C-alpha positions as a Python dict, from the first residue, in 0.01 Angstrom:
ca = {
    (1, 'M'): (0, 0, 0),
    (2, 'I'): (242, -292, -17),
    (3, 'K'): (117, -493, -314),
    (4, 'F'): (126, -869, -300),
    (5, 'L'): (287, -877, -643),
    (6, 'D'): (358, -573, -860),
    (7, 'L'): (384, -722, -1208),
    (8, 'Q'): (396, -382, -1376),
    (9, 'K'): (703, -287, -1175),
    (10, 'I'): (867, -627, -1228),
    (11, 'N'): (827, -617, -1606),
    (12, 'A'): (909, -246, -1633),
    (13, 'Q'): (1270, -339, -1553),
    (14, 'Y'): (1294, -527, -1883),
    (15, 'A'): (1043, -329, -2091),
    (16, 'A'): (1296, -186, -2335),
    (17, 'E'): (1446, -528, -2408),
    (18, 'M'): (1105, -689, -2441),
    (19, 'K'): (971, -421, -2674),
    (20, 'Q'): (1274, -467, -2895),
    (21, 'A'): (1224, -846, -2893),
    (22, 'A'): (855, -808, -2976),
    (23, 'A'): (941, -579, -3265),
    (24, 'E'): (1187, -836, -3396),
    (25, 'V'): (918, -1104, -3392),
    (26, 'I'): (662, -878, -3558),
    (27, 'D'): (908, -773, -3828),
    (28, 'S'): (1015, -1133, -3889),
    (29, 'G'): (663, -1247, -3978),
    (30, 'W'): (736, -1578, -3802),
    (31, 'F'): (521, -1634, -3494),
    (32, 'L'): (536, -2005, -3408),
    (33, 'M'): (814, -2262, -3386),
    (34, 'G'): (1085, -2025, -3497),
    (35, 'E'): (1424, -1896, -3391),
    (36, 'K'): (1307, -1730, -3069),
    (37, 'L'): (1159, -2057, -2941),
    (38, 'S'): (1466, -2254, -3041),
    (39, 'N'): (1694, -2007, -2864),
    (40, 'F'): (1488, -2012, -2546),
    (41, 'E'): (1468, -2392, -2540),
    (42, 'K'): (1846, -2418, -2574),
    (43, 'K'): (1905, -2165, -2296),
    (44, 'L'): (1649, -2327, -2065),
    (45, 'A'): (1809, -2667, -2121),
    (46, 'S'): (2151, -2522, -2050),
    (47, 'Y'): (2024, -2343, -1740),
    (48, 'T'): (1861, -2650, -1586),
    (49, 'G'): (2130, -2891, -1697),
    (50, 'A'): (1877, -3113, -1874),
    (51, 'P'): (1966, -3204, -2234),
    (52, 'H'): (1615, -3139, -2365),
    (53, 'A'): (1371, -2851, -2321),
    (54, 'I'): (1044, -2823, -2513),
    (55, 'G'): (833, -2510, -2503),
    (56, 'V'): (459, -2568, -2457),
    (57, 'A'): (150, -2355, -2409),
    (58, 'N'): (132, -2362, -2027),
    (59, 'G'): (233, -2550, -1714),
    (60, 'L'): (-70, -2779, -1709),
    (61, 'D'): (2, -2889, -2064),
    (62, 'A'): (364, -2956, -1970),
    (63, 'L'): (252, -3215, -1715),
    (64, 'R'): (-26, -3348, -1939),
    (65, 'L'): (219, -3403, -2224),
    (66, 'I'): (476, -3581, -2006),
    (67, 'L'): (218, -3836, -1895),
    (68, 'K'): (64, -3865, -2241),
    (69, 'A'): (411, -3927, -2385),
    (70, 'Y'): (481, -4204, -2135),
    (71, 'M'): (153, -4365, -2238),
    (72, 'E'): (236, -4343, -2608),
    (73, 'I'): (578, -4492, -2542),
    (74, 'G'): (405, -4779, -2361),
    (75, 'L'): (531, -4720, -2007),
    (76, 'M'): (184, -4629, -1874),
    (77, 'Q'): (-173, -4714, -1961),
    (78, 'E'): (-519, -4596, -1863),
    (79, 'G'): (-598, -4683, -1502),
    (80, 'D'): (-239, -4669, -1383),
    (81, 'E'): (-171, -4469, -1069),
    (82, 'V'): (40, -4161, -1007),
    (83, 'I'): (126, -4056, -653),
    (84, 'V'): (81, -3683, -600),
    (85, 'P'): (75, -3451, -296),
    (86, 'A'): (-270, -3401, -147),
    (87, 'N'): (-217, -3026, -101),
    (88, 'T'): (-93, -2929, -444),
    (89, 'Y'): (-262, -2688, -683),
    (90, 'I'): (-531, -2870, -878),
    (91, 'A'): (-334, -2858, -1206),
    (92, 'S'): (-113, -3142, -1082),
    (93, 'L'): (-419, -3367, -1054),
    (94, 'L'): (-580, -3244, -1374),
    (95, 'A'): (-275, -3355, -1572),
    (96, 'I'): (-312, -3704, -1429),
    (97, 'S'): (-686, -3751, -1463),
    (98, 'D'): (-694, -3591, -1808),
    (99, 'N'): (-487, -3887, -1927),
    (100, 'R'): (-728, -4128, -1756),
    (101, 'L'): (-467, -4210, -1499),
    (102, 'V'): (-553, -4222, -1130),
    (103, 'P'): (-416, -3963, -885),
    (104, 'V'): (-325, -4116, -549),
    (105, 'L'): (-308, -3840, -290),
    (106, 'V'): (-42, -3850, -19),
    (107, 'E'): (-21, -3611, 273),
    (108, 'P'): (244, -3336, 296),
    (109, 'K'): (481, -3257, 578),
    (110, 'N'): (333, -3018, 828),
    (111, 'S'): (657, -2820, 845),
    (112, 'N'): (720, -2723, 483),
    (113, 'F'): (402, -2817, 290),
    (114, 'N'): (584, -3056, 56),
    (115, 'L'): (505, -3423, -6),
    (116, 'D'): (596, -3642, 291),
    (117, 'I'): (832, -3885, 122),
    (118, 'D'): (810, -4124, 419),
    (119, 'L'): (441, -4184, 341),
    (120, 'I'): (485, -4278, -25),
    (121, 'E'): (575, -4646, -1),
    (122, 'K'): (259, -4756, 176),
    (123, 'N'): (58, -4602, -108),
    (124, 'I'): (239, -4790, -384),
    (125, 'T'): (40, -5064, -557),
    (126, 'E'): (90, -5282, -863),
    (127, 'K'): (-66, -5005, -1071),
    (128, 'T'): (165, -4729, -949),
    (129, 'K'): (382, -4604, -1233),
    (130, 'A'): (505, -4263, -1120),
    (131, 'I'): (554, -4019, -836),
    (132, 'M'): (478, -3655, -911),
    (133, 'V'): (670, -3435, -671),
    (134, 'V'): (569, -3070, -646),
    (135, 'H'): (830, -2816, -540),
    (136, 'L'): (555, -2620, -373),
    (137, 'Y'): (603, -2247, -313),
    (138, 'G'): (957, -2278, -452),
    (139, 'Q'): (1078, -2519, -184),
    (140, 'V'): (1260, -2825, -316),
    (141, 'C'): (1097, -3163, -254),
    (142, 'W'): (1368, -3425, -297),
    (143, 'S'): (1577, -3681, -108),
    (144, 'E'): (1801, -3981, -156),
    (145, 'S'): (1525, -4200, -14),
    (146, 'L'): (1285, -4078, -284),
    (147, 'V'): (1532, -4180, -554),
    (148, 'A'): (1586, -4517, -389),
    (149, 'L'): (1212, -4575, -363),
    (150, 'A'): (1158, -4499, -731),
    (151, 'K'): (1438, -4735, -825),
    (152, 'K'): (1305, -5011, -598),
    (153, 'Y'): (960, -5005, -759),
    (154, 'N'): (1068, -4897, -1110),
    (155, 'L'): (874, -4571, -1093),
    (156, 'K'): (917, -4253, -1292),
    (157, 'I'): (966, -3931, -1096),
    (158, 'I'): (794, -3633, -1254),
    (159, 'E'): (868, -3287, -1117),
    (160, 'D'): (595, -3029, -1107),
    (161, 'N'): (842, -2742, -1124),
    (162, 'A'): (587, -2469, -1184),
    (163, 'Q'): (702, -2271, -880),
    (164, 'A'): (1069, -2350, -838),
    (165, 'I'): (1280, -2261, -1141),
    (166, 'G'): (1638, -2203, -1027),
    (167, 'A'): (1608, -2400, -705),
    (168, 'E'): (1877, -2661, -637),
    (169, 'W'): (1930, -2982, -447),
    (170, 'K'): (2297, -3059, -383),
    (171, 'G'): (2402, -2852, -682),
    (172, 'I'): (2144, -2997, -925),
    (173, 'K'): (1865, -2770, -1039),
    (174, 'T'): (1501, -2863, -1017),
    (175, 'G'): (1388, -2964, -1362),
    (176, 'N'): (1689, -3195, -1385),
    (177, 'L'): (1637, -3407, -1073),
    (178, 'G'): (1369, -3648, -1194),
    (179, 'D'): (1288, -3824, -1520),
    (180, 'A'): (1095, -3525, -1655),
    (181, 'A'): (971, -3190, -1533),
    (182, 'G'): (691, -2950, -1616),
    (183, 'F'): (741, -2572, -1589),
    (184, 'S'): (484, -2294, -1576),
    (185, 'F'): (574, -1943, -1687),
    (186, 'Y'): (244, -1791, -1581),
    (187, 'P'): (300, -1415, -1535),
    (188, 'G'): (320, -1433, -1156),
    (189, 'K'): (587, -1704, -1147),
    (190, 'N'): (953, -1630, -1067),
    (191, 'L'): (1016, -1658, -1442),
    (192, 'G'): (694, -1516, -1582),
    (193, 'A'): (581, -1459, -1937),
    (194, 'L'): (332, -1191, -2039),
    (195, 'G'): (66, -1455, -2084),
    (196, 'D'): (43, -1831, -2054),
    (197, 'A'): (356, -2033, -2127),
    (198, 'G'): (528, -2352, -2013),
    (199, 'A'): (800, -2606, -2086),
    (200, 'V'): (909, -2965, -2036),
    (201, 'T'): (1265, -3065, -1952),
    (202, 'T'): (1404, -3416, -1951),
    (203, 'N'): (1715, -3630, -1993),
    (204, 'D'): (1516, -3886, -2193),
    (205, 'T'): (1557, -3831, -2568),
    (206, 'Q'): (1267, -4060, -2660),
    (207, 'L'): (1037, -3881, -2419),
    (208, 'A'): (1148, -3540, -2545),
    (209, 'E'): (1077, -3632, -2905),
    (210, 'M'): (736, -3769, -2812),
    (211, 'V'): (644, -3459, -2608),
    (212, 'R'): (743, -3234, -2897),
    (213, 'A'): (536, -3436, -3144),
    (214, 'L'): (232, -3463, -2915),
    (215, 'G'): (234, -3089, -2853),
    (216, 'N'): (227, -3031, -3228),
    (217, 'Y'): (-92, -3221, -3310),
    (218, 'G'): (93, -3554, -3279),
    (219, 'S'): (308, -3463, -3575),
    (220, 'R'): (681, -3469, -3644),
    (221, 'K'): (624, -3369, -4008),
    (222, 'K'): (360, -3122, -4119),
    (223, 'Y'): (32, -3289, -4213),
    (224, 'V'): (164, -3630, -4109),
    (225, 'N'): (2, -3718, -3775),
    (226, 'E'): (145, -4024, -3603),
    (227, 'F'): (-34, -3971, -3271),
    (228, 'Q'): (-351, -3815, -3134),
    (229, 'G'): (-182, -3504, -3004),
    (230, 'L'): (-261, -3157, -2877),
    (231, 'N'): (-202, -2803, -2993),
    (232, 'S'): (34, -2685, -2719),
    (233, 'R'): (315, -2467, -2844),
    (234, 'L'): (509, -2179, -2692),
    (235, 'D'): (480, -1885, -2931),
    (236, 'E'): (768, -1672, -3053),
    (237, 'I'): (685, -1354, -2861),
    (238, 'Q'): (653, -1529, -2524),
    (239, 'A'): (970, -1729, -2593),
    (240, 'A'): (1153, -1404, -2669),
    (241, 'F'): (1030, -1245, -2345),
    (242, 'L'): (1129, -1551, -2143),
    (243, 'E'): (1477, -1563, -2298),
    (244, 'I'): (1532, -1206, -2179),
    (245, 'K'): (1401, -1266, -1828),
    (246, 'L'): (1593, -1591, -1788),
    (247, 'K'): (1913, -1384, -1779),
    (248, 'Y'): (1800, -1227, -1452),
    (249, 'I'): (1641, -1523, -1275),
    (250, 'D'): (1937, -1611, -1052),
    (251, 'S'): (1980, -1259, -918),
    (252, 'E'): (1606, -1226, -861),
    (253, 'N'): (1591, -1561, -683),
    (254, 'Q'): (1884, -1462, -465),
    (255, 'Y'): (1702, -1145, -366),
    (256, 'R'): (1394, -1351, -281),
    (257, 'R'): (1615, -1562, -49),
    (258, 'K'): (1734, -1247, 120),
    (259, 'L'): (1378, -1129, 181),
    (260, 'A'): (1272, -1475, 302),
    (261, 'A'): (1560, -1473, 550),
    (262, 'L'): (1435, -1140, 684),
    (263, 'Y'): (1090, -1291, 733),
    (264, 'L'): (1226, -1607, 895),
    (265, 'N'): (1450, -1415, 1133),
    (266, 'G'): (1211, -1129, 1201),
    (267, 'I'): (868, -1282, 1257),
    (268, 'N'): (840, -1390, 1620),
    (269, 'N'): (466, -1383, 1686),
    (270, 'P'): (371, -1707, 1868),
    (271, 'L'): (42, -1714, 1677),
    (272, 'I'): (230, -1757, 1351),
    (273, 'S'): (387, -2079, 1220),
    (274, 'L'): (677, -2019, 981),
    (275, 'P'): (781, -2258, 704),
    (276, 'I'): (1078, -2478, 790),
    (277, 'P'): (1271, -2462, 463),
    (278, 'N'): (1504, -2758, 503),
    (279, 'D'): (1497, -3099, 659),
    (280, 'A'): (1804, -3286, 774),
    (281, 'E'): (1831, -3509, 469),
    (282, 'S'): (1779, -3257, 192),
    (283, 'A'): (1962, -2952, 325),
    (284, 'P'): (2270, -2871, 115),
    (285, 'Q'): (2565, -2671, 235),
    (286, 'N'): (2474, -2365, 34),
    (287, 'N'): (2201, -2107, 8),
    (288, 'H'): (2053, -2215, -324),
    (289, 'E'): (1798, -2476, -232),
    (290, 'H'): (1474, -2279, -232),
    (291, 'V'): (1362, -1987, -445),
    (292, 'W'): (1064, -1864, -242),
    (293, 'H'): (806, -1821, -513),
    (294, 'L'): (571, -1768, -220),
    (295, 'F'): (637, -1703, 147),
    (296, 'V'): (360, -1891, 322),
    (297, 'I'): (289, -1873, 693),
    (298, 'R'): (18, -2043, 897),
    (299, 'C'): (-222, -1897, 1149),
    (300, 'S'): (-530, -2052, 1309),
    (301, 'Q'): (-691, -1705, 1293),
    (302, 'R'): (-608, -1655, 926),
    (303, 'E'): (-905, -1439, 827),
    (304, 'K'): (-849, -1211, 1123),
    (305, 'L'): (-478, -1185, 1041),
    (306, 'Q'): (-551, -1111, 676),
    (307, 'Q'): (-793, -834, 773),
    (308, 'H'): (-538, -693, 1017),
    (309, 'L'): (-271, -679, 747),
    (310, 'E'): (-512, -526, 496),
    (311, 'Q'): (-586, -249, 746),
    (312, 'K'): (-211, -189, 763),
    (313, 'G'): (-197, -153, 384),
    (314, 'I'): (-49, -497, 316),
    (315, 'Q'): (-194, -724, 49),
    (316, 'T'): (-191, -1101, 109),
    (317, 'L'): (-333, -1402, -74),
    (318, 'I'): (-439, -1754, 20),
    (319, 'H'): (-269, -2036, -172),
    (320, 'Y'): (-498, -2229, -174),
    (321, 'P'): (-833, -2203, 10),
    (322, 'L'): (-960, -2546, -103),
    (323, 'P'): (-745, -2858, -147),
    (324, 'P'): (-815, -3084, -447),
    (325, 'N'): (-997, -3341, -236),
    (326, 'K'): (-1254, -3076, -141),
    (327, 'Q'): (-1317, -2959, -497),
    (328, 'Q'): (-1635, -3047, -688),
    (329, 'A'): (-1415, -3146, -982),
    (330, 'Y'): (-1288, -3438, -772),
    (331, 'K'): (-1606, -3521, -584),
    (332, 'T'): (-1503, -3887, -568),
    (333, 'L'): (-1228, -3774, -329),
    (334, 'N'): (-1453, -3553, -115),
    (335, 'N'): (-1501, -3818, 152),
    (336, 'F'): (-1133, -3906, 183),
    (337, 'D'): (-967, -3773, 496),
    (338, 'Y'): (-641, -3579, 462),
    (339, 'P'): (-615, -3408, 802),
    (340, 'I'): (-276, -3242, 752),
    (341, 'T'): (-379, -3112, 412),
    (342, 'N'): (-706, -2979, 550),
    (343, 'I'): (-533, -2798, 837),
    (344, 'I'): (-279, -2643, 600),
    (345, 'H'): (-546, -2516, 362),
    (346, 'N'): (-745, -2371, 650),
    (347, 'E'): (-448, -2181, 793),
    (348, 'V'): (-206, -2076, 516),
    (349, 'L'): (-154, -1714, 423),
    (350, 'S'): (95, -1588, 165),
    (351, 'L'): (288, -1273, 254),
    (352, 'P'): (417, -1048, -24),
    (353, 'I'): (758, -1139, -164),
    (354, 'S'): (901, -1033, -498),
    (355, 'P'): (1218, -895, -658),
    (356, 'V'): (1077, -542, -651),
    (357, 'M'): (988, -534, -281),
    (358, 'T'): (1229, -336, -67),
    (359, 'E'): (1378, -455, 258),
    (360, 'S'): (1189, -170, 420),
    (361, 'D'): (865, -316, 281),
    (362, 'V'): (947, -651, 438),
    (363, 'E'): (1028, -488, 773),
    (364, 'T'): (688, -316, 757),
    (365, 'V'): (518, -652, 700),
    (366, 'I'): (719, -814, 982),
    (367, 'E'): (620, -539, 1224),
    (368, 'A'): (253, -572, 1129),
    (369, 'V'): (260, -951, 1171),
    (370, 'N'): (436, -931, 1506),
    (371, 'I'): (180, -695, 1659),
    (372, 'F'): (-112, -914, 1555),
    (373, 'S'): (-300, -1059, 1850),
}
């Protein structure tokens, strides 16, 4: 059996280091907002190139806190609009609506699943205050025209970087491209904790200070609450684990690129649509743009293909079977028509890709996909 994602095998590589780190935390008696968190925040900031990194409880909270901070600062207010891809994971929308802001869904590109930047401007209104770009599946969503558009309309660009840590656009890492970025360190992510965890990065000192306070009950000083905040803090043990695994993220991402290249060059079944990882404007002259958190193909006979691969001993997953506009949670959007999004969600299938897969495993998957009919 080729597992979709073997977390036991991934974390076994670092088990000795993580057990030692856990013992250090246990022996210290300090479990929140201590040295391990401070060290990880500094290393994450250094890694991304952003001056500020704030550990939070999870990726959803990272996005929630960014928007909540902008509202406390006075740059947004209830009822303002945030442009967001129509085919993102629902957490992107939840962060917006939880702050009583309005998500404005914009279709993705058919070729790479990311937000179609050319469609943004016609969706901008007087209430638009931000664009949330999602680097979906680890593929960078960025362009010079996006930056120009944000500048033209005085909009903030928020990166949902839950799936793309280590990816780059022209030498700048995701998490340091926009005004602020939210990270998820859910266990299955390229940089995964052993539980829920997340972070915010930003170049904006005022925003960073506000995010840190809001995530700590709205407090900068214990028992003094300036704002109506949340309890969203990255604990010491998870921070210690993430600091260890951050050392290996570049080599693991590079291996993912190697496996993705095998898929891209090897799959030749006409029934399968492969992701097109770069477009003419965003493609840099190096091999560091995408980090392939997921390798997602499309097939009009998806269920049949998934069953075929399962019979061959290959696990696959669907990311995601229902788009946000089809979810009961957003029933007010149920009647809106997003044809590209709907097609994508009806056809996508994620093939296994991870730093513990072998090239032989990938060749086995390629062979199985190519004989599908």
